[in-house]
C-alpha atoms as an extended CHARMM CRD file, in Angstrom:
* protein
*
       294  EXT
         1         1  UNK       CA            114.5920000000      114.2520000000      102.3780000000  PROA      1               0.0000000000
         2         2  UNK       CA            110.9790000000      115.4190000000      102.2370000000  PROA      2               0.0000000000
         3         3  UNK       CA            110.0500000000      115.9630000000       98.6030000000  PROA      3               0.0000000000
         4         4  UNK       CA            108.1360000000      119.1390000000       99.4860000000  PROA      4               0.0000000000
         5         5  UNK       CA            111.2240000000      120.9700000000      100.7230000000  PROA      5               0.0000000000
         6         6  UNK       CA            112.4430000000      123.7750000000       98.4680000000  PROA      6               0.0000000000
         7         7  UNK       CA            115.9950000000      124.8960000000       97.8100000000  PROA      7               0.0000000000
         8         8  UNK       CA            115.1100000000      128.5620000000       98.1870000000  PROA      8               0.0000000000
         9         9  UNK       CA            114.6420000000      131.3070000000      100.7620000000  PROA      9               0.0000000000
        10        10  UNK       CA            111.0810000000      131.6270000000      102.0710000000  PROA      10              0.0000000000
        11        11  UNK       CA            109.6330000000      134.8290000000      103.5730000000  PROA      11              0.0000000000
        12        12  UNK       CA            108.8740000000      134.0470000000      107.2090000000  PROA      12              0.0000000000
        13        13  UNK       CA            107.8520000000      137.2340000000      109.0280000000  PROA      13              0.0000000000
        14        14  UNK       CA            107.0690000000      140.4730000000      107.2230000000  PROA      14              0.0000000000
        15        15  UNK       CA            105.4180000000      143.7920000000      107.9890000000  PROA      15              0.0000000000
        16        16  UNK       CA            102.0480000000      144.5420000000      106.4130000000  PROA      16              0.0000000000
        17        17  UNK       CA            102.5440000000      147.9180000000      104.6600000000  PROA      17              0.0000000000
        18        18  UNK       CA             98.9120000000      148.9100000000      105.2810000000  PROA      18              0.0000000000
        19        19  UNK       CA             98.5630000000      148.0680000000      108.9770000000  PROA      19              0.0000000000
        20        20  UNK       CA            102.1920000000      147.9940000000      110.1500000000  PROA      20              0.0000000000
        21        21  UNK       CA            101.4950000000      144.6470000000      111.8350000000  PROA      21              0.0000000000
        22        22  UNK       CA            103.9390000000      141.7400000000      111.7340000000  PROA      22              0.0000000000
        23        23  UNK       CA            102.6480000000      138.8320000000      109.6220000000  PROA      23              0.0000000000
        24        24  UNK       CA            103.7460000000      135.1840000000      109.8020000000  PROA      24              0.0000000000
        25        25  UNK       CA            103.7500000000      133.9950000000      106.1800000000  PROA      25              0.0000000000
        26        26  UNK       CA            101.6970000000      130.9030000000      105.3450000000  PROA      26              0.0000000000
        27        27  UNK       CA            104.4090000000      129.2700000000      103.2200000000  PROA      27              0.0000000000
        28        28  UNK       CA            106.8260000000      129.4270000000      106.1560000000  PROA      28              0.0000000000
        29        29  UNK       CA            104.1800000000      127.9990000000      108.4990000000  PROA      29              0.0000000000
        30        30  UNK       CA            103.6420000000      125.0140000000      106.2080000000  PROA      30              0.0000000000
        31        31  UNK       CA            107.3960000000      124.4510000000      105.9160000000  PROA      31              0.0000000000
        32        32  UNK       CA            107.9620000000      124.5580000000      109.6750000000  PROA      32              0.0000000000
        33        33  UNK       CA            105.0800000000      122.1610000000      110.3270000000  PROA      33              0.0000000000
        34        34  UNK       CA            106.7460000000      119.6330000000      108.0340000000  PROA      34              0.0000000000
        35        35  UNK       CA            110.1000000000      119.5550000000      109.8930000000  PROA      35              0.0000000000
        36        36  UNK       CA            110.3360000000      116.7020000000      112.4390000000  PROA      36              0.0000000000
        37        37  UNK       CA            112.1140000000      117.1370000000      115.7370000000  PROA      37              0.0000000000
        38        38  UNK       CA            114.4530000000      117.5710000000      117.2710000000  PROA      38              0.0000000000
        39        39  UNK       CA            115.2790000000      120.8620000000      115.5910000000  PROA      39              0.0000000000
        40        40  UNK       CA            117.9790000000      123.4580000000      116.0210000000  PROA      40              0.0000000000
        41        41  UNK       CA            117.4120000000      127.0010000000      114.7820000000  PROA      41              0.0000000000
        42        42  UNK       CA            120.2060000000      129.2470000000      113.5400000000  PROA      42              0.0000000000
        43        43  UNK       CA            119.5090000000      132.9210000000      112.9430000000  PROA      43              0.0000000000
        44        44  UNK       CA            121.9460000000      135.5800000000      111.7900000000  PROA      44              0.0000000000
        45        45  UNK       CA            121.7220000000      139.2750000000      112.6270000000  PROA      45              0.0000000000
        46        46  UNK       CA            123.9540000000      142.2990000000      112.1480000000  PROA      46              0.0000000000
        47        47  UNK       CA            124.1350000000      145.7890000000      110.7200000000  PROA      47              0.0000000000
        48        48  UNK       CA            122.6710000000      146.1140000000      107.2470000000  PROA      48              0.0000000000
        49        49  UNK       CA            124.9970000000      145.6820000000      104.2610000000  PROA      49              0.0000000000
        50        50  UNK       CA            127.6560000000      143.8120000000      106.2520000000  PROA      50              0.0000000000
        51        51  UNK       CA            127.3070000000      140.5010000000      104.4220000000  PROA      51              0.0000000000
        52        52  UNK       CA            124.9580000000      138.5210000000      106.6960000000  PROA      52              0.0000000000
        53        53  UNK       CA            123.2600000000      136.7460000000      103.8180000000  PROA      53              0.0000000000
        54        54  UNK       CA            126.5810000000      135.8400000000      102.2170000000  PROA      54              0.0000000000
        55        55  UNK       CA            127.7060000000      134.4810000000      105.5760000000  PROA      55              0.0000000000
        56        56  UNK       CA            124.6410000000      132.2270000000      105.6840000000  PROA      56              0.0000000000
        57        57  UNK       CA            125.0080000000      131.0810000000      102.1030000000  PROA      57              0.0000000000
        58        58  UNK       CA            128.7310000000      130.3440000000      102.2120000000  PROA      58              0.0000000000
        59        59  UNK       CA            129.2010000000      129.1910000000      105.7850000000  PROA      59              0.0000000000
        60        60  UNK       CA            125.9890000000      127.3420000000      106.5530000000  PROA      60              0.0000000000
        61        61  UNK       CA            124.2200000000      126.4350000000      103.3050000000  PROA      61              0.0000000000
        62        62  UNK       CA            127.6170000000      125.6930000000      101.7230000000  PROA      62              0.0000000000
        63        63  UNK       CA            126.6200000000      127.3160000000       98.4180000000  PROA      63              0.0000000000
        64        64  UNK       CA            127.4240000000      130.5360000000       96.5720000000  PROA      64              0.0000000000
        65        65  UNK       CA            123.8170000000      131.7020000000       96.4240000000  PROA      65              0.0000000000
        66        66  UNK       CA            120.6450000000      131.2120000000       98.4440000000  PROA      66              0.0000000000
        67        67  UNK       CA            119.5580000000      134.1480000000      100.5710000000  PROA      67              0.0000000000
        68        68  UNK       CA            119.5690000000      137.4000000000       98.5980000000  PROA      68              0.0000000000
        69        69  UNK       CA            122.8100000000      139.3730000000       98.4620000000  PROA      69              0.0000000000
        70        70  UNK       CA            123.7530000000      142.4310000000       96.4410000000  PROA      70              0.0000000000
        71        71  UNK       CA            126.5160000000      144.9760000000       95.7390000000  PROA      71              0.0000000000
        72        72  UNK       CA            124.5750000000      148.1910000000       96.5340000000  PROA      72              0.0000000000
        73        73  UNK       CA            124.0480000000      150.1670000000       99.7530000000  PROA      73              0.0000000000
        74        74  UNK       CA            120.4070000000      149.0570000000       99.9240000000  PROA      74              0.0000000000
        75        75  UNK       CA            119.4000000000      146.2210000000      102.2730000000  PROA      75              0.0000000000
        76        76  UNK       CA            118.4980000000      142.9380000000      100.5530000000  PROA      76              0.0000000000
        77        77  UNK       CA            116.5950000000      141.2170000000      103.3690000000  PROA      77              0.0000000000
        78        78  UNK       CA            113.3770000000      142.6040000000      104.8520000000  PROA      78              0.0000000000
        79        79  UNK       CA            111.7700000000      140.9720000000      107.8780000000  PROA      79              0.0000000000
        80        80  UNK       CA            112.7660000000      137.3550000000      108.5780000000  PROA      80              0.0000000000
        81        81  UNK       CA            113.3720000000      134.6920000000      105.9250000000  PROA      81              0.0000000000
        82        82  UNK       CA            114.0430000000      130.9760000000      106.3710000000  PROA      82              0.0000000000
        83        83  UNK       CA            115.7360000000      128.4600000000      104.0910000000  PROA      83              0.0000000000
        84        84  UNK       CA            113.1700000000      126.0530000000      102.6260000000  PROA      84              0.0000000000
        85        85  UNK       CA            115.1880000000      122.9050000000      103.3810000000  PROA      85              0.0000000000
        86        86  UNK       CA            116.4400000000      121.9500000000      106.8540000000  PROA      86              0.0000000000
        87        87  UNK       CA            120.1400000000      121.2120000000      107.1790000000  PROA      87              0.0000000000
        88        88  UNK       CA            121.2700000000      117.9050000000      108.6300000000  PROA      88              0.0000000000
        89        89  UNK       CA            123.4040000000      118.2420000000      111.7240000000  PROA      89              0.0000000000
        90        90  UNK       CA            123.9870000000      116.7410000000      115.1210000000  PROA      90              0.0000000000
        91        91  UNK       CA            124.0500000000      117.7960000000      118.7350000000  PROA      91              0.0000000000
        92        92  UNK       CA            127.1870000000      117.7770000000      120.8820000000  PROA      92              0.0000000000
        93        93  UNK       CA            126.0220000000      114.3180000000      122.0710000000  PROA      93              0.0000000000
        94        94  UNK       CA            125.9280000000      113.0290000000      118.4840000000  PROA      94              0.0000000000
        95        95  UNK       CA            122.1190000000      112.9980000000      118.1540000000  PROA      95              0.0000000000
        96        96  UNK       CA            120.8320000000      113.7510000000      114.6180000000  PROA      96              0.0000000000
        97        97  UNK       CA            119.0580000000      117.1010000000      114.3780000000  PROA      97              0.0000000000
        98        98  UNK       CA            117.2420000000      119.1140000000      111.7020000000  PROA      98              0.0000000000
        99        99  UNK       CA            118.5350000000      122.6730000000      111.4630000000  PROA      99              0.0000000000
       100       100  UNK       CA            116.3470000000      125.5720000000      110.3670000000  PROA      100             0.0000000000
       101       101  UNK       CA            118.2750000000      128.5910000000      109.0690000000  PROA      101             0.0000000000
       102       102  UNK       CA            116.8800000000      132.1310000000      109.4080000000  PROA      102             0.0000000000
       103       103  UNK       CA            118.1480000000      135.3500000000      107.8450000000  PROA      103             0.0000000000
       104       104  UNK       CA            117.1040000000      138.6850000000      109.3570000000  PROA      104             0.0000000000
       105       105  UNK       CA            116.7030000000      142.2260000000      108.1660000000  PROA      105             0.0000000000
       106       106  UNK       CA            119.8440000000      144.2590000000      108.7820000000  PROA      106             0.0000000000
       107       107  UNK       CA            120.0140000000      146.5450000000      111.7990000000  PROA      107             0.0000000000
       108       108  UNK       CA            120.2680000000      150.2810000000      111.1900000000  PROA      108             0.0000000000
       109       109  UNK       CA            118.8080000000      150.5130000000      107.6770000000  PROA      109             0.0000000000
       110       110  UNK       CA            117.9780000000      154.0850000000      106.7180000000  PROA      110             0.0000000000
       111       111  UNK       CA            114.2910000000      153.3230000000      106.1050000000  PROA      111             0.0000000000
       112       112  UNK       CA            113.5900000000      151.7730000000      109.5310000000  PROA      112             0.0000000000
       113       113  UNK       CA            113.6500000000      152.9250000000      113.1640000000  PROA      113             0.0000000000
       114       114  UNK       CA            115.1620000000      151.3570000000      116.2710000000  PROA      114             0.0000000000
       115       115  UNK       CA            111.8320000000      149.9820000000      117.5050000000  PROA      115             0.0000000000
       116       116  UNK       CA            111.5080000000      147.9100000000      114.3400000000  PROA      116             0.0000000000
       117       117  UNK       CA            115.1530000000      146.8140000000      114.6100000000  PROA      117             0.0000000000
       118       118  UNK       CA            114.6300000000      145.7340000000      118.2200000000  PROA      118             0.0000000000
       119       119  UNK       CA            111.5280000000      143.7230000000      117.3320000000  PROA      119             0.0000000000
       120       120  UNK       CA            113.3030000000      141.8830000000      114.4890000000  PROA      120             0.0000000000
       121       121  UNK       CA            116.3300000000      141.3080000000      116.7330000000  PROA      121             0.0000000000
       122       122  UNK       CA            114.0960000000      140.0010000000      119.5380000000  PROA      122             0.0000000000
       123       123  UNK       CA            112.1290000000      137.6690000000      117.2580000000  PROA      123             0.0000000000
       124       124  UNK       CA            115.3780000000      136.2100000000      115.9110000000  PROA      124             0.0000000000
       125       125  UNK       CA            116.7350000000      135.5940000000      119.4250000000  PROA      125             0.0000000000
       126       126  UNK       CA            113.5510000000      133.9770000000      120.7240000000  PROA      126             0.0000000000
       127       127  UNK       CA            113.2530000000      131.7200000000      117.6700000000  PROA      127             0.0000000000
       128       128  UNK       CA            116.8630000000      130.5510000000      117.8330000000  PROA      128             0.0000000000
       129       129  UNK       CA            118.8730000000      127.9560000000      119.6290000000  PROA      129             0.0000000000
       130       130  UNK       CA            122.0160000000      129.3800000000      117.9730000000  PROA      130             0.0000000000
       131       131  UNK       CA            122.2560000000      133.1410000000      117.3420000000  PROA      131             0.0000000000
       132       132  UNK       CA            125.0290000000      134.4750000000      115.0990000000  PROA      132             0.0000000000
       133       133  UNK       CA            125.9380000000      138.1620000000      115.1820000000  PROA      133             0.0000000000
       134       134  UNK       CA            127.8390000000      139.2960000000      112.1010000000  PROA      134             0.0000000000
       135       135  UNK       CA            130.1050000000      142.3530000000      112.1310000000  PROA      135             0.0000000000
       136       136  UNK       CA            133.0440000000      143.7050000000      110.1400000000  PROA      136             0.0000000000
       137       137  UNK       CA            136.5310000000      144.7940000000      111.2080000000  PROA      137             0.0000000000
       138       138  UNK       CA            137.0430000000      144.2440000000      114.9320000000  PROA      138             0.0000000000
       139       139  UNK       CA            135.2090000000      144.1460000000      118.2790000000  PROA      139             0.0000000000
       140       140  UNK       CA            135.7160000000      147.7570000000      119.2750000000  PROA      140             0.0000000000
       141       141  UNK       CA            133.4500000000      150.2040000000      121.0890000000  PROA      141             0.0000000000
       142       142  UNK       CA            131.5280000000      150.9790000000      117.8980000000  PROA      142             0.0000000000
       143       143  UNK       CA            130.8510000000      147.2780000000      117.3190000000  PROA      143             0.0000000000
       144       144  UNK       CA            129.6430000000      146.7940000000      120.9040000000  PROA      144             0.0000000000
       145       145  UNK       CA            127.4170000000      149.8780000000      120.6580000000  PROA      145             0.0000000000
       146       146  UNK       CA            125.8040000000      148.3020000000      117.5800000000  PROA      146             0.0000000000
       147       147  UNK       CA            124.4310000000      145.7130000000      120.0210000000  PROA      147             0.0000000000
       148       148  UNK       CA            122.7950000000      148.3760000000      122.1890000000  PROA      148             0.0000000000
       149       149  UNK       CA            119.4790000000      146.7740000000      121.1840000000  PROA      149             0.0000000000
       150       150  UNK       CA            120.0120000000      144.3480000000      124.0710000000  PROA      150             0.0000000000
       151       151  UNK       CA            119.1460000000      147.2010000000      126.4470000000  PROA      151             0.0000000000
       152       152  UNK       CA            115.5510000000      147.1500000000      125.1760000000  PROA      152             0.0000000000
       153       153  UNK       CA            115.1200000000      143.3870000000      124.8120000000  PROA      153             0.0000000000
       154       154  UNK       CA            113.2960000000      142.8890000000      128.0890000000  PROA      154             0.0000000000
       155       155  UNK       CA            110.6940000000      145.4880000000      127.0640000000  PROA      155             0.0000000000
       156       156  UNK       CA            109.6330000000      143.1970000000      124.2240000000  PROA      156             0.0000000000
       157       157  UNK       CA            109.8260000000      139.8680000000      126.0930000000  PROA      157             0.0000000000
       158       158  UNK       CA            107.3870000000      138.8370000000      128.7960000000  PROA      158             0.0000000000
       159       159  UNK       CA            108.1580000000      135.8590000000      131.0110000000  PROA      159             0.0000000000
       160       160  UNK       CA            105.3820000000      133.9980000000      132.7910000000  PROA      160             0.0000000000
       161       161  UNK       CA            106.4950000000      133.9370000000      136.3990000000  PROA      161             0.0000000000
       162       162  UNK       CA            104.3490000000      133.0030000000      139.3380000000  PROA      162             0.0000000000
       163       163  UNK       CA            105.9910000000      135.1350000000      141.9770000000  PROA      163             0.0000000000
       164       164  UNK       CA            107.4200000000      138.1780000000      140.2270000000  PROA      164             0.0000000000
       165       165  UNK       CA            106.1150000000      141.1250000000      138.2760000000  PROA      165             0.0000000000
       166       166  UNK       CA            107.6550000000      142.1010000000      134.9740000000  PROA      166             0.0000000000
       167       167  UNK       CA            109.7140000000      144.8420000000      136.6330000000  PROA      167             0.0000000000
       168       168  UNK       CA            111.1300000000      142.4080000000      139.1960000000  PROA      168             0.0000000000
       169       169  UNK       CA            112.2160000000      139.7570000000      136.6950000000  PROA      169             0.0000000000
       170       170  UNK       CA            115.9320000000      139.0890000000      137.0150000000  PROA      170             0.0000000000
       171       171  UNK       CA            117.8810000000      139.3550000000      133.7000000000  PROA      171             0.0000000000
       172       172  UNK       CA            119.3900000000      135.9600000000      134.5210000000  PROA      172             0.0000000000
       173       173  UNK       CA            115.9370000000      134.4220000000      134.0580000000  PROA      173             0.0000000000
       174       174  UNK       CA            115.8900000000      135.6010000000      130.4500000000  PROA      174             0.0000000000
       175       175  UNK       CA            119.1300000000      133.6860000000      129.8560000000  PROA      175             0.0000000000
       176       176  UNK       CA            117.1770000000      130.4390000000      130.2970000000  PROA      176             0.0000000000
       177       177  UNK       CA            115.2850000000      131.2060000000      127.0880000000  PROA      177             0.0000000000
       178       178  UNK       CA            118.1280000000      132.6950000000      125.0620000000  PROA      178             0.0000000000
       179       179  UNK       CA            120.2820000000      130.8620000000      122.4890000000  PROA      179             0.0000000000
       180       180  UNK       CA            123.9890000000      130.2630000000      122.3480000000  PROA      180             0.0000000000
       181       181  UNK       CA            125.7470000000      133.3080000000      120.9010000000  PROA      181             0.0000000000
       182       182  UNK       CA            128.3900000000      133.3850000000      118.1640000000  PROA      182             0.0000000000
       183       183  UNK       CA            130.0330000000      136.6690000000      117.2390000000  PROA      183             0.0000000000
       184       184  UNK       CA            131.5660000000      136.3740000000      113.7600000000  PROA      184             0.0000000000
       185       185  UNK       CA            134.0000000000      139.1690000000      112.9120000000  PROA      185             0.0000000000
       186       186  UNK       CA            134.4880000000      139.5120000000      109.1560000000  PROA      186             0.0000000000
       187       187  UNK       CA            137.4770000000      141.0470000000      107.3300000000  PROA      187             0.0000000000
       188       188  UNK       CA            139.5290000000      140.6640000000      110.5060000000  PROA      188             0.0000000000
       189       189  UNK       CA            143.1350000000      141.7890000000      110.0220000000  PROA      189             0.0000000000
       190       190  UNK       CA            144.4770000000      142.2430000000      113.5720000000  PROA      190             0.0000000000
       191       191  UNK       CA            146.8320000000      140.0190000000      115.5240000000  PROA      191             0.0000000000
       192       192  UNK       CA            145.1640000000      138.1020000000      118.3600000000  PROA      192             0.0000000000
       193       193  UNK       CA            147.4760000000      139.0240000000      121.2220000000  PROA      193             0.0000000000
       194       194  UNK       CA            146.9810000000      140.3810000000      124.7350000000  PROA      194             0.0000000000
       195       195  UNK       CA            148.5130000000      143.5180000000      126.2550000000  PROA      195             0.0000000000
       196       196  UNK       CA            151.6150000000      141.5150000000      127.1190000000  PROA      196             0.0000000000
       197       197  UNK       CA            152.1250000000      140.3240000000      123.5430000000  PROA      197             0.0000000000
       198       198  UNK       CA            151.0490000000      136.7360000000      124.2060000000  PROA      198             0.0000000000
       199       199  UNK       CA            148.7970000000      134.9620000000      121.7170000000  PROA      199             0.0000000000
       200       200  UNK       CA            145.1090000000      134.6040000000      122.6190000000  PROA      200             0.0000000000
       201       201  UNK       CA            142.2530000000      132.7910000000      120.8830000000  PROA      201             0.0000000000
       202       202  UNK       CA            139.1420000000      134.4240000000      119.4730000000  PROA      202             0.0000000000
       203       203  UNK       CA            136.9770000000      133.5490000000      122.4940000000  PROA      203             0.0000000000
       204       204  UNK       CA            139.4810000000      135.2250000000      124.8150000000  PROA      204             0.0000000000
       205       205  UNK       CA            139.4220000000      138.2150000000      122.4660000000  PROA      205             0.0000000000
       206       206  UNK       CA            135.6270000000      138.4390000000      122.8600000000  PROA      206             0.0000000000
       207       207  UNK       CA            135.7430000000      138.1240000000      126.6440000000  PROA      207             0.0000000000
       208       208  UNK       CA            138.4070000000      140.8270000000      126.8380000000  PROA      208             0.0000000000
       209       209  UNK       CA            136.2280000000      143.1500000000      124.7400000000  PROA      209             0.0000000000
       210       210  UNK       CA            133.2070000000      142.4760000000      126.9940000000  PROA      210             0.0000000000
       211       211  UNK       CA            135.1200000000      143.1260000000      130.2220000000  PROA      211             0.0000000000
       212       212  UNK       CA            133.8080000000      146.1330000000      132.2210000000  PROA      212             0.0000000000
       213       213  UNK       CA            135.3830000000      149.4700000000      131.3470000000  PROA      213             0.0000000000
       214       214  UNK       CA            137.0130000000      151.4990000000      134.1250000000  PROA      214             0.0000000000
       215       215  UNK       CA            135.3810000000      154.7230000000      135.2980000000  PROA      215             0.0000000000
       216       216  UNK       CA            132.2390000000      156.0840000000      136.9270000000  PROA      216             0.0000000000
       217       217  UNK       CA            130.8050000000      158.5000000000      134.3580000000  PROA      217             0.0000000000
       218       218  UNK       CA            127.3660000000      158.0680000000      132.7930000000  PROA      218             0.0000000000
       219       219  UNK       CA            129.0600000000      157.2870000000      129.4810000000  PROA      219             0.0000000000
       220       220  UNK       CA            131.1200000000      154.4780000000      131.0140000000  PROA      220             0.0000000000
       221       221  UNK       CA            128.0750000000      153.1330000000      132.8460000000  PROA      221             0.0000000000
       222       222  UNK       CA            126.0880000000      152.9680000000      129.5930000000  PROA      222             0.0000000000
       223       223  UNK       CA            128.9500000000      151.1230000000      127.8880000000  PROA      223             0.0000000000
       224       224  UNK       CA            129.1660000000      148.6800000000      130.7890000000  PROA      224             0.0000000000
       225       225  UNK       CA            125.4000000000      148.1720000000      130.8310000000  PROA      225             0.0000000000
       226       226  UNK       CA            125.5400000000      146.7920000000      127.2930000000  PROA      226             0.0000000000
       227       227  UNK       CA            128.4680000000      144.5470000000      128.2240000000  PROA      227             0.0000000000
       228       228  UNK       CA            126.7380000000      143.3930000000      131.3930000000  PROA      228             0.0000000000
       229       229  UNK       CA            123.5290000000      142.4730000000      129.5720000000  PROA      229             0.0000000000
       230       230  UNK       CA            125.3790000000      140.6500000000      126.7880000000  PROA      230             0.0000000000
       231       231  UNK       CA            127.2390000000      138.4810000000      129.2800000000  PROA      231             0.0000000000
       232       232  UNK       CA            124.0970000000      137.9650000000      131.3840000000  PROA      232             0.0000000000
       233       233  UNK       CA            121.7230000000      137.0890000000      128.5300000000  PROA      233             0.0000000000
       234       234  UNK       CA            124.1570000000      134.9060000000      126.5910000000  PROA      234             0.0000000000
       235       235  UNK       CA            125.8420000000      132.4710000000      128.9580000000  PROA      235             0.0000000000
       236       236  UNK       CA            127.1780000000      130.3570000000      126.0660000000  PROA      236             0.0000000000
       237       237  UNK       CA            129.1780000000      132.5850000000      123.7560000000  PROA      237             0.0000000000
       238       238  UNK       CA            131.9380000000      132.1290000000      121.1980000000  PROA      238             0.0000000000
       239       239  UNK       CA            133.8010000000      134.2980000000      118.7200000000  PROA      239             0.0000000000
       240       240  UNK       CA            135.1460000000      133.4820000000      115.2610000000  PROA      240             0.0000000000
       241       241  UNK       CA            137.3200000000      135.7800000000      113.1770000000  PROA      241             0.0000000000
       242       242  UNK       CA            137.5090000000      135.5810000000      109.3820000000  PROA      242             0.0000000000
       243       243  UNK       CA            139.9840000000      137.2590000000      107.0690000000  PROA      243             0.0000000000
       244       244  UNK       CA            138.7470000000      139.0970000000      103.9580000000  PROA      244             0.0000000000
       245       245  UNK       CA            137.6090000000      136.4500000000      101.4240000000  PROA      245             0.0000000000
       246       246  UNK       CA            139.6110000000      137.9920000000       98.5830000000  PROA      246             0.0000000000
       247       247  UNK       CA            141.7610000000      141.0600000000       98.0130000000  PROA      247             0.0000000000
       248       248  UNK       CA            140.3760000000      142.1650000000       94.6510000000  PROA      248             0.0000000000
       249       249  UNK       CA            137.8170000000      144.9540000000       95.1880000000  PROA      249             0.0000000000
       250       250  UNK       CA            135.9670000000      144.0630000000       91.9950000000  PROA      250             0.0000000000
       251       251  UNK       CA            135.5690000000      140.4570000000       93.1260000000  PROA      251             0.0000000000
       252       252  UNK       CA            134.3210000000      141.5940000000       96.5390000000  PROA      252             0.0000000000
       253       253  UNK       CA            131.3300000000      143.2050000000       94.8150000000  PROA      253             0.0000000000
       254       254  UNK       CA            130.3130000000      139.8760000000       93.2670000000  PROA      254             0.0000000000
       255       255  UNK       CA            131.1560000000      137.4600000000       96.0780000000  PROA      255             0.0000000000
       256       256  UNK       CA            127.9550000000      135.5060000000       95.5010000000  PROA      256             0.0000000000
       257       257  UNK       CA            129.1660000000      134.6930000000       91.9790000000  PROA      257             0.0000000000
       258       258  UNK       CA            132.5600000000      133.3330000000       93.0600000000  PROA      258             0.0000000000
       259       259  UNK       CA            133.4340000000      129.6970000000       93.7310000000  PROA      259             0.0000000000
       260       260  UNK       CA            135.5760000000      128.5260000000       96.6380000000  PROA      260             0.0000000000
       261       261  UNK       CA            138.5060000000      128.3110000000       94.2060000000  PROA      261             0.0000000000
       262       262  UNK       CA            138.3070000000      132.0920000000       93.7320000000  PROA      262             0.0000000000
       263       263  UNK       CA            138.5860000000      132.7790000000       97.4630000000  PROA      263             0.0000000000
       264       264  UNK       CA            141.6300000000      132.9050000000       99.7170000000  PROA      264             0.0000000000
       265       265  UNK       CA            142.5450000000      129.4380000000      100.9970000000  PROA      265             0.0000000000
       266       266  UNK       CA            142.7800000000      130.6160000000      104.6180000000  PROA      266             0.0000000000
       267       267  UNK       CA            139.2720000000      132.1140000000      104.4070000000  PROA      267             0.0000000000
       268       268  UNK       CA            137.8670000000      128.8550000000      103.0290000000  PROA      268             0.0000000000
       269       269  UNK       CA            139.5310000000      126.9080000000      105.8530000000  PROA      269             0.0000000000
       270       270  UNK       CA            138.1110000000      129.3010000000      108.4580000000  PROA      270             0.0000000000
       271       271  UNK       CA            134.6300000000      128.9990000000      106.9110000000  PROA      271             0.0000000000
       272       272  UNK       CA            134.6840000000      125.2080000000      106.9280000000  PROA      272             0.0000000000
       273       273  UNK       CA            135.9370000000      125.0740000000      110.5240000000  PROA      273             0.0000000000
       274       274  UNK       CA            133.1430000000      127.4000000000      111.6160000000  PROA      274             0.0000000000
       275       275  UNK       CA            130.5070000000      125.3840000000      109.7640000000  PROA      275             0.0000000000
       276       276  UNK       CA            131.6930000000      122.1350000000      111.3530000000  PROA      276             0.0000000000
       277       277  UNK       CA            131.6670000000      123.7430000000      114.7980000000  PROA      277             0.0000000000
       278       278  UNK       CA            128.0970000000      125.0170000000      114.4490000000  PROA      278             0.0000000000
       279       279  UNK       CA            126.4190000000      122.1950000000      112.4920000000  PROA      279             0.0000000000
       280       280  UNK       CA            128.0430000000      119.3460000000      114.4250000000  PROA      280             0.0000000000
       281       281  UNK       CA            127.4090000000      120.8190000000      117.8780000000  PROA      281             0.0000000000
       282       282  UNK       CA            123.9330000000      122.2160000000      117.3980000000  PROA      282             0.0000000000
       283       283  UNK       CA            121.9270000000      123.1300000000      120.4670000000  PROA      283             0.0000000000
       284       284  UNK       CA            118.3270000000      121.8170000000      120.2040000000  PROA      284             0.0000000000
       285       285  UNK       CA            115.5380000000      124.3770000000      120.4270000000  PROA      285             0.0000000000
       286       286  UNK       CA            113.7590000000      123.7520000000      123.7310000000  PROA      286             0.0000000000
       287       287  UNK       CA            110.9310000000      125.2400000000      125.7830000000  PROA      287             0.0000000000
       288       288  UNK       CA            110.3070000000      124.0790000000      129.3530000000  PROA      288             0.0000000000
       289       289  UNK       CA            113.0260000000      121.4020000000      128.9280000000  PROA      289             0.0000000000
       290       290  UNK       CA            111.1620000000      119.8840000000      125.9630000000  PROA      290             0.0000000000
       291       291  UNK       CA            112.8340000000      119.5210000000      122.5590000000  PROA      291             0.0000000000
       292       292  UNK       CA            110.7360000000      121.0480000000      119.8050000000  PROA      292             0.0000000000
       293       293  UNK       CA            109.7950000000      120.0270000000      116.2860000000  PROA      293             0.0000000000
       294       294  UNK       CA            109.1030000000      122.6130000000      113.5940000000  PROA      294             0.0000000000
């Protein structure tokens, strides 16, 4: 391993408080330049204070601490941060790959607006080859509405096309540049069954939730627009459900201090299965069919 790598989170993209402009931090630039290809890039997004950073630390870095976490209602992550050491993984073909891990500022923080949220969300998607969306509870209408940012994605992304204007660009063309999508549902306590009572897996659960809603009202159309864009933009999509890591409310406030032995055995098993799935089947980051280095 490169001796210059650091076992810490590095600020990657921040907002200059004086100008409001987005700044790519020099330390992150130097780190990325040092990572040989091929690379895969994992980023995690979700509503603020829903445990994104803990998800990264526990499930991907395989450690209790790393990216900042905390027990208060205030967001811990601002902008985009990357882990200062690439993870070792492999592609689905068994090729070794260096994995860069990115944490993002939570969506919906009280001190930010939707334009900022959309920009952070867009940057994370464009940087990634694997995009993880973290939510809590279940995939219901509220959870899907939290992804309404996808409606504005194309306003922030410009594709270079020879024959079409920006307005004429087909949403399917954006899918060529978008990462694989993993929806991780935390603290999941429901039974995975269909309307007939038969067992279904988590991917089938996701597809059922993203199926078009019946009706012709403006409200139904807006709900279906979000579903339609999610399924159009993210052709490769999976879902993983995780039970609550422990039942003690006091322990939940200090999750980053707990070892695996303090967590529910089923949660630990789910975490390890998810990590193996992601790290051992990593999609390389590519542009114009060329695998990238840092």
